[in-house]
C-alpha positions as CSV (number, residue, x, y, z in Angstrom):
1,M,110.5,118.8,99.0
2,E,111.1,116.6,102.0
3,R,114.4,118.2,102.5
4,W,112.7,121.7,102.0
5,N,110.3,121.0,105.0
6,R,112.9,119.6,106.9
7,L,115.1,122.7,106.6
8,H,111.9,125.2,106.8
9,P,110.0,124.1,110.1
10,A,108.7,127.6,110.6
11,E,107.2,127.7,107.4
12,K,104.1,125.9,105.8
13,A,105.3,122.4,104.7
14,K,105.0,121.7,100.9
15,Q,102.8,119.0,99.9
16,P,103.7,116.1,97.2
17,Y,101.7,116.5,94.0
18,I,100.3,112.8,94.3
19,L,98.9,113.7,97.4
20,S,97.1,116.9,96.3
21,V,95.6,115.1,93.5
22,L,94.2,112.4,96.0
23,E,92.9,115.0,98.2
24,K,91.1,116.8,95.5
25,E,89.8,113.9,94.0
26,K,88.6,112.8,97.7
27,A,90.1,109.3,96.6
28,E,90.1,106.8,99.4
29,G,90.9,102.9,99.9
30,P,94.1,101.1,98.9
31,I,96.6,102.2,95.9
32,V,98.3,99.4,93.9
33,A,101.2,100.5,92.3
34,A,102.5,97.5,89.9
35,S,105.7,97.6,88.1
36,D,107.4,95.3,85.5
37,Y,110.8,96.7,87.2
38,M,112.0,96.3,90.8
39,K,109.5,96.6,93.7
40,A,111.5,99.3,94.9
41,I,110.2,101.9,92.3
42,P,106.8,102.0,93.5
43,D,108.0,101.8,96.8
44,Q,109.4,105.0,96.8
45,L,105.7,106.5,97.3
46,A,105.6,104.6,100.6
47,P,106.4,107.7,102.9
48,W,103.4,109.7,101.4
49,L,101.0,107.0,100.9
50,G,101.6,104.8,104.3
51,T,99.7,101.8,104.5
52,R,97.5,102.5,101.5
53,L,100.1,101.5,98.9
54,I,100.4,98.1,98.1
55,A,103.8,97.7,95.8
56,L,104.3,95.1,93.6
57,G,107.2,94.4,91.4
58,T,109.4,91.9,89.6
59,D,112.7,92.5,92.2
60,G,114.8,92.8,88.9
61,F,114.7,89.0,87.8
62,G,114.1,88.3,84.2
63,R,113.2,84.5,84.7
64,S,110.2,84.1,82.0
65,D,110.4,83.7,78.4
66,N,107.5,86.4,78.1
67,R,106.0,89.3,79.7
68,Q,102.7,87.3,80.6
69,H,104.6,84.5,82.3
70,L,107.0,87.1,84.3
71,R,103.9,89.1,85.5
72,R,102.2,85.6,86.7
73,H,105.6,84.4,88.4
74,F,106.1,87.7,90.5
75,E,102.3,88.5,91.1
76,I,102.2,91.8,89.1
77,N,99.3,90.8,86.9
78,A,95.7,91.4,86.7
79,E,94.7,88.8,88.9
80,S,97.3,89.9,91.7
81,I,96.6,93.3,91.6
82,A,92.8,92.7,92.0
83,T,93.6,90.4,94.9
84,S,96.1,92.9,96.6
85,A,93.3,95.3,96.4
86,L,90.6,93.1,97.8
87,S,93.1,91.9,100.5
88,R,93.7,95.3,101.9
89,L,90.2,96.6,101.5
90,A,89.1,93.3,103.8
91,R,91.9,94.2,106.3
92,D,90.6,97.3,106.5
93,G,87.2,96.1,107.3
94,K,85.9,97.4,104.1
95,F,85.1,94.3,102.2
96,D,84.1,90.7,103.5
97,P,86.9,88.6,104.0
98,K,85.5,85.3,103.2
99,K,84.2,87.3,99.8
100,A,87.8,88.0,99.4
101,Q,89.5,84.4,99.6
102,K,86.6,83.5,97.1
103,A,87.7,86.0,94.5
104,F,91.1,84.4,95.0
105,A,90.1,81.3,94.3
106,D,87.9,82.6,91.3
107,L,90.8,84.5,89.7
108,G,92.9,81.2,90.0
109,V,95.6,82.7,92.3
110,N,97.2,80.2,94.7
111,I,97.5,81.6,98.1
112,E,99.9,79.0,99.3
113,K,102.5,79.5,96.4
114,G,106.0,80.5,97.5
115,D,107.4,84.5,97.5
116,P,108.2,84.8,94.1
117,A,111.5,87.0,95.3
118,R,112.8,83.7,96.8
119,A,111.9,81.3,94.5
């Protein structure tokens, strides 16, 4: 579709399916895409979702003895998905940043932990 739009500048640009659904549903706010696979998979949506997209992934490492530990290590577990959404909402001025930080603590998220892709 991107190629078609580039090669047909005189015609109405085609829109990706994901954007048509988001517009139809009048969806607002952040979109958190979490994957047990490399972060590059959900990152493929970035050209269309821009700053709304928060992509989380394992960056291809199989470091843990089970999926629960893997997800916690790479910050793709439920707590990390929730904190990612709250963080984006706070940065967009749609949620109180202090309440977001309190929620991080309540969820047991270590905000000083090093980047798991480099650990």
